[in-house]
C-alpha positions as CSV (number, residue, x, y, z in Angstrom):
1,X,186.5,-170.4,28.9
2,X,184.0,-168.0,30.6
3,X,182.7,-170.8,32.7
4,X,186.2,-171.7,33.9
5,X,186.9,-168.0,34.7
6,X,183.7,-167.8,36.7
7,X,184.6,-170.9,38.7
8,X,188.1,-169.5,39.3
9,X,186.9,-166.1,40.5
10,X,184.1,-167.7,42.5
11,X,186.7,-169.9,44.3
12,X,188.6,-166.8,45.4
13,X,185.4,-165.0,46.4
14,X,184.5,-167.9,48.7
15,X,188.0,-167.9,50.2
16,X,187.9,-164.2,50.9
17,X,184.5,-164.6,52.7
18,X,185.8,-167.2,55.2
19,X,185.8,-166.2,58.8
20,X,188.2,-169.1,59.5
21,X,190.5,-169.1,56.5
22,X,193.2,-171.2,58.2
23,X,190.9,-173.8,59.7
24,X,190.5,-177.1,57.9
25,X,189.5,-180.6,58.8
26,X,190.5,-181.4,62.4
27,X,193.3,-183.8,63.1
28,X,190.9,-186.0,64.9
29,X,188.6,-186.4,61.9
30,X,191.7,-186.9,59.6
31,X,193.3,-189.6,61.7
32,X,190.0,-191.5,62.3
33,X,189.3,-191.5,58.6
34,X,192.8,-192.8,57.9
35,X,192.3,-195.5,60.5
36,X,189.1,-196.5,58.7
37,X,190.7,-196.3,55.3
38,X,193.6,-198.5,56.3
39,X,191.7,-200.7,58.7
40,X,194.0,-199.6,61.5
41,X,193.3,-199.8,65.3
42,X,192.0,-196.3,66.2
43,X,193.8,-195.0,69.3
44,X,193.6,-191.5,68.0
45,X,190.2,-189.8,68.6
46,X,189.2,-189.7,72.2
47,X,186.2,-191.9,72.5
48,X,185.7,-195.3,74.3
49,X,184.8,-198.4,72.4
50,X,183.3,-200.4,75.3
51,X,179.7,-200.5,76.3
52,X,177.9,-197.8,78.2
53,X,176.7,-198.8,81.7
54,X,173.7,-201.1,81.3
55,X,171.9,-199.2,84.1
56,X,172.1,-196.0,82.1
57,X,170.9,-197.7,78.9
58,X,167.9,-199.1,80.9
59,X,167.1,-195.7,82.3
60,X,167.2,-194.2,78.7
61,X,164.8,-196.9,77.5
62,X,162.5,-196.2,80.4
63,X,162.5,-192.5,79.8
64,X,161.9,-192.9,76.1
65,X,158.6,-194.5,76.9
66,X,157.5,-191.6,79.1
67,X,156.2,-188.2,78.2
68,X,159.7,-186.8,77.8
69,X,159.9,-185.8,74.2
70,X,159.2,-182.0,74.2
71,X,161.3,-179.0,75.1
72,X,162.7,-178.8,78.6
73,X,163.5,-175.3,80.1
74,X,166.3,-173.5,78.2
75,X,168.8,-173.8,81.1
76,X,168.1,-177.5,81.6
77,X,165.7,-180.0,83.0
78,X,165.1,-179.0,86.6
79,X,165.8,-182.4,88.0
80,X,169.2,-182.6,86.2
81,X,170.1,-179.1,87.4
82,X,169.4,-180.2,91.0
83,X,171.5,-183.3,90.6
84,X,174.4,-181.2,89.1
85,X,174.2,-179.0,92.2
86,X,174.2,-182.0,94.5
87,X,177.2,-183.6,92.6
88,X,179.1,-180.3,92.8
89,X,178.5,-180.2,96.6
90,X,179.5,-183.9,97.0
91,X,182.7,-183.5,94.8
92,X,183.9,-180.1,95.7
93,X,181.9,-178.8,98.8
94,X,180.7,-176.0,96.6
95,X,177.1,-174.7,96.9
96,X,175.7,-173.6,93.5
97,X,172.2,-172.3,92.7
98,X,170.8,-174.7,90.1
99,X,168.5,-172.0,88.7
100,X,171.0,-169.2,88.2
101,X,174.5,-170.7,88.2
102,X,174.1,-174.0,86.1
103,X,173.5,-174.4,82.4
104,X,173.1,-177.8,80.6
105,X,174.9,-177.6,77.2
106,X,175.0,-179.6,74.0
107,X,178.4,-181.0,74.9
108,X,181.3,-179.2,76.5
109,X,182.4,-177.7,73.2
110,X,179.1,-175.8,72.8
111,X,179.5,-174.6,76.4
112,X,183.0,-173.3,75.6
113,X,181.9,-171.7,72.4
114,X,178.8,-170.1,74.0
115,X,180.9,-168.7,76.9
116,X,183.4,-167.1,74.6
117,X,180.8,-165.6,72.3
118,X,179.0,-164.2,75.4
119,X,181.9,-162.8,77.3
120,X,184.6,-161.9,74.8
121,X,184.3,-158.8,72.6
122,X,185.8,-157.7,69.3
123,X,189.3,-156.2,69.8
124,X,190.0,-158.2,73.0
125,X,192.3,-161.2,73.3
126,X,192.2,-164.6,75.0
127,X,195.2,-166.4,76.4
128,X,195.4,-170.1,75.4
129,X,198.0,-172.5,76.8
130,X,199.4,-174.7,74.1
131,X,199.3,-177.6,73.5
132,X,195.5,-177.0,73.5
133,X,192.3,-178.6,72.5
134,X,191.5,-177.3,69.0
135,X,188.0,-175.7,69.7
136,X,189.3,-172.8,71.7
137,X,191.0,-170.5,69.1
138,X,188.3,-170.7,66.4
139,X,185.7,-169.6,68.9
140,X,187.9,-166.6,69.9
141,X,188.3,-165.7,66.2
142,X,184.6,-165.9,65.6
143,X,184.1,-163.4,68.5
144,X,186.3,-161.0,66.7
145,X,189.0,-161.3,69.3
146,X,192.7,-162.5,69.1
147,X,193.9,-165.8,70.5
148,X,197.2,-165.4,72.3
149,X,199.0,-168.7,72.4
150,X,201.5,-169.4,75.2
151,X,203.5,-172.6,75.0
152,X,203.7,-174.7,78.1
153,X,207.1,-175.8,79.5
154,X,208.5,-179.1,78.0
155,X,207.0,-181.1,80.9
156,X,203.5,-179.6,80.0
157,X,203.3,-177.4,83.1
158,X,202.3,-173.7,82.7
159,X,205.0,-171.2,82.0
160,X,203.8,-168.6,84.4
161,X,206.5,-166.1,83.4
162,X,205.3,-166.1,79.8
163,X,201.6,-166.2,80.8
164,X,202.0,-163.1,83.0
165,X,203.8,-161.3,80.1
166,X,201.0,-162.3,77.7
167,X,198.1,-161.0,79.8
168,X,197.4,-157.3,79.2
169,X,194.6,-154.7,79.5
170,X,192.8,-156.2,76.5
171,X,192.8,-159.8,77.8
172,X,189.2,-160.8,78.5
173,X,189.8,-164.5,79.3
174,X,192.4,-167.1,80.1
175,X,191.5,-170.8,79.2
176,X,192.9,-173.5,81.4
177,X,192.4,-177.2,80.8
178,X,192.7,-179.4,83.9
179,X,193.2,-182.4,83.7
180,X,194.9,-181.5,80.5
181,X,194.2,-182.8,77.0
182,X,196.4,-183.9,75.3
183,X,199.2,-184.4,77.9
184,X,197.3,-186.0,80.7
185,X,198.9,-183.7,83.2
186,X,197.1,-182.0,86.2
187,X,197.8,-178.6,87.7
188,X,199.5,-178.4,91.1
189,X,198.7,-176.2,94.1
190,X,201.4,-173.8,92.9
191,X,199.7,-173.4,89.6
192,X,196.4,-172.6,91.2
193,X,198.1,-170.0,93.4
194,X,199.7,-168.5,90.3
195,X,196.3,-168.3,88.6
196,X,194.8,-166.6,91.6
197,X,197.6,-164.1,91.7
198,X,197.1,-163.4,88.0
199,X,193.4,-162.7,88.4
200,X,194.0,-160.5,91.4
201,X,196.4,-158.3,89.3
202,X,193.9,-158.1,86.4
203,X,190.5,-157.4,87.9
204,X,188.6,-157.7,84.5
205,X,190.2,-161.0,83.6
206,X,187.9,-164.1,83.6
207,X,189.0,-167.7,83.9
208,X,187.4,-170.4,81.7
209,X,188.3,-173.7,83.4
210,X,187.8,-176.7,81.1
211,X,187.5,-179.6,83.5
212,X,185.8,-182.2,81.3
213,X,188.2,-185.0,82.6
214,X,187.6,-184.0,86.2
215,X,186.6,-187.5,87.4
216,X,189.3,-189.3,85.4
217,X,192.3,-188.8,87.6
218,X,194.6,-191.3,89.1
219,X,197.2,-191.2,91.9
220,X,196.4,-187.6,92.6
221,X,193.0,-185.8,92.3
222,X,193.0,-182.7,90.2
223,X,192.4,-179.4,92.0
224,X,189.2,-178.0,90.6
225,X,188.5,-174.3,90.3
226,X,185.3,-175.2,92.1
227,X,187.3,-175.6,95.3
228,X,189.1,-172.2,95.1
229,X,187.2,-169.4,96.9
230,X,189.5,-166.8,95.3
231,X,188.4,-167.9,91.9
232,X,184.7,-168.6,92.2
233,X,183.5,-165.1,91.4
234,X,185.5,-164.9,88.2
235,X,185.4,-168.4,86.8
236,X,183.3,-170.5,84.4
237,X,183.8,-174.2,84.9
238,X,183.1,-176.6,82.0
239,X,182.1,-180.2,82.6
240,X,181.1,-183.1,80.4
241,X,178.7,-186.0,80.9
242,X,180.0,-187.4,77.7
243,X,183.5,-187.8,79.1
244,X,182.4,-188.8,82.7
245,X,180.0,-191.5,81.6
246,X,181.7,-192.4,78.2
247,X,178.6,-191.3,76.3
248,X,180.4,-188.9,73.9
249,X,177.7,-189.3,71.3
250,X,175.0,-187.9,73.6
251,X,176.8,-184.5,73.5
252,X,175.8,-183.3,76.9
253,X,177.9,-181.1,79.2
254,X,177.3,-178.3,81.6
255,X,178.6,-175.0,82.8
256,X,178.9,-173.6,86.3
257,X,179.3,-169.8,86.6
258,X,178.4,-166.9,88.7
259,X,175.0,-165.5,87.9
260,X,176.5,-162.2,86.5
261,X,178.2,-164.3,83.8
262,X,175.6,-166.9,83.4
263,X,172.9,-164.3,82.5
264,X,175.1,-163.3,79.5
265,X,175.9,-166.9,78.5
266,X,172.2,-167.9,78.5
267,X,171.5,-165.1,76.1
268,X,173.7,-166.7,73.5
269,X,172.7,-170.3,74.5
270,X,169.0,-169.7,73.9
271,X,169.6,-168.6,70.3
272,X,172.3,-171.2,69.6
273,X,170.5,-174.4,70.7
274,X,167.7,-173.2,73.0
275,X,167.7,-176.4,75.0
276,X,169.4,-179.8,75.0
277,X,167.9,-183.3,74.3
278,X,165.1,-183.9,76.8
279,X,165.3,-187.7,77.0
280,X,169.0,-187.7,77.7
281,X,168.7,-185.0,80.4
282,X,165.9,-186.8,82.2
283,X,167.8,-190.1,82.0
284,X,171.0,-188.5,83.4
285,X,169.0,-187.0,86.2
286,X,167.8,-190.4,87.2
287,X,171.3,-192.0,86.7
288,X,173.1,-189.5,88.9
289,X,170.9,-190.6,91.9
290,X,172.2,-194.1,91.5
291,X,175.9,-194.0,90.8
292,X,179.2,-192.9,92.3
293,X,181.3,-190.9,89.9
294,X,184.3,-191.2,92.2
295,X,184.8,-194.8,91.1
296,X,185.5,-193.7,87.5
297,X,189.1,-192.8,88.1
298,X,189.9,-196.4,89.3
299,X,188.3,-197.8,86.2
300,X,190.5,-195.7,83.9
301,X,193.6,-196.1,86.0
302,X,193.3,-199.8,85.5
303,X,193.1,-199.2,81.7
304,X,196.1,-196.9,81.9
305,X,198.2,-199.3,83.9
306,X,197.3,-202.2,81.6
307,X,198.2,-200.3,78.5
308,X,201.5,-199.1,80.1
309,X,202.3,-202.7,81.0
310,X,201.6,-203.9,77.5
311,X,204.0,-201.2,76.1
312,X,206.9,-202.0,78.4
313,X,208.7,-203.9,75.6
314,X,208.2,-201.2,73.0
315,X,210.7,-198.5,72.0
316,X,208.3,-195.7,72.9
317,X,209.1,-193.6,75.9
318,X,205.8,-193.3,77.8
319,X,205.3,-189.9,79.6
320,X,203.3,-189.4,82.8
321,X,199.6,-189.7,82.5
322,X,198.0,-188.2,85.6
323,X,194.5,-187.8,84.3
324,X,192.2,-188.0,81.3
325,X,192.3,-191.2,79.1
326,X,195.3,-190.3,77.1
327,X,198.8,-191.7,77.1
328,X,201.5,-189.6,75.5
329,X,204.6,-191.2,74.0
330,X,207.9,-190.0,72.7
331,X,209.2,-191.8,69.6
332,X,212.7,-190.2,69.2
333,X,214.4,-193.5,69.8
334,X,212.5,-195.0,66.8
335,X,212.6,-192.2,64.2
336,X,213.9,-188.7,63.4
337,X,210.8,-187.9,61.4
338,X,208.3,-185.2,62.3
339,X,205.3,-186.4,64.3
340,X,202.9,-185.8,61.4
341,X,205.0,-188.0,59.1
342,X,205.4,-190.6,61.9
343,X,201.7,-191.0,62.6
344,X,200.9,-191.3,58.9
345,X,203.4,-194.2,58.6
346,X,202.1,-195.6,61.9
347,X,198.7,-196.0,60.3
348,X,199.7,-197.1,56.9
349,X,202.6,-199.5,57.8
350,X,201.8,-200.6,61.3
351,X,198.0,-200.4,61.5
352,X,197.7,-198.1,64.6
353,X,196.3,-194.6,64.6
354,X,197.5,-191.9,67.0
355,X,197.5,-188.1,67.2
356,X,200.6,-186.0,66.5
357,X,201.2,-183.5,69.3
358,X,202.2,-180.6,67.0
359,X,198.5,-180.4,65.9
360,X,197.8,-179.0,69.4
361,X,200.2,-176.1,69.0
362,X,199.5,-172.9,67.1
363,X,203.2,-172.8,66.0
364,X,203.2,-176.6,65.3
365,X,205.9,-177.2,67.8
366,X,207.2,-180.7,67.3
367,X,208.8,-182.7,70.2
368,X,208.4,-186.1,68.5
369,X,205.5,-186.9,70.8
370,X,202.2,-188.6,69.9
371,X,199.0,-189.3,71.9
372,X,197.2,-192.6,72.3
373,X,193.7,-193.0,73.7
374,X,193.5,-196.0,76.1
375,X,189.7,-195.8,76.6
376,X,189.4,-199.0,74.7
377,X,188.5,-202.6,75.6
378,X,191.4,-204.8,76.6
379,X,191.4,-206.8,73.4
380,X,191.9,-203.6,71.4
381,X,194.7,-202.4,73.7
382,X,196.4,-205.8,73.4
383,X,196.2,-205.9,69.6
384,X,197.5,-202.3,69.4
385,X,200.3,-202.8,71.8
386,X,201.4,-206.0,70.0
387,X,201.8,-203.9,66.8
388,X,203.5,-201.0,68.5
389,X,206.0,-203.3,70.3
390,X,207.1,-204.7,66.9
391,X,208.2,-201.2,65.6
């Protein structure tokens, strides 16, 4: 009796202590587990299933045999910082100081978390455009700040009227994801102009530009914040080697930011991870000298086009995919069920895992849209499409 009472009270004590009481297991983990449990084809979580470039693997093996196994400098291996500066110049014609304006992070998510902890204070707020990647809001809450969610328009373009209404004197940061996960949309020139006007009207507002899919764009290149002179002094840009080179398990990304912000970000970074995997950093520094990242978009465009062609006979309505390696699809002609119910049945009854769009909304807005990841080998895409076309 007393033992049960102790357990009961202890349960509520733990719940009361939680800093993230409403956060549970992510939808990505949930759907991947369901895919495994039901032996379904996993088009849910955003990771490729094809081999890494053999050249990069060879460089990794070479580096592992060198004296490359101790700490590198906190901000990153000097050779990699230099290559990032070179890549930024080649891609965006932007000059950055590798010593003061670049930071190698343990994945883009760590870079985002570190930035928010460094630059957002308790009592402030951060504007997040929904549907949004799920790591933004928890980082804001852990900083003691308030996430302000603003839903995008039905075509997944920013609703600038609502955004302007949401930003106030307490807004420290606005987070923009371009190319956008989960929709695959990219921002237009008008959006960048609206963003510049917003920052001009709010001199203390900072932009966090999440551009992890920057090299995975198709008919139209995305407009990077790196190219906007009006934004450079107020922007932190987030990039991901994991996404760019489909090495998501390496967990390596980087930040580019003005020195005034980078000083504060590094203060948090040094106590969070200190530095990032030395062997991987040195291998990437070598690899960047040998490859052309601009070819990556063509590779993934072929994947997108192949998957879209395979899905032509399905009853899904495929929505525009302008960047990233995601294809969104509306299923309203198939079912009237909610997206969460539909994806559960999709796994259990049809053997394909996808992500429900409502999981990306704070208010769980449901448009009967789901997200597929087409960063898979052709055989996987063919098997998945065959199942989906039978629904």
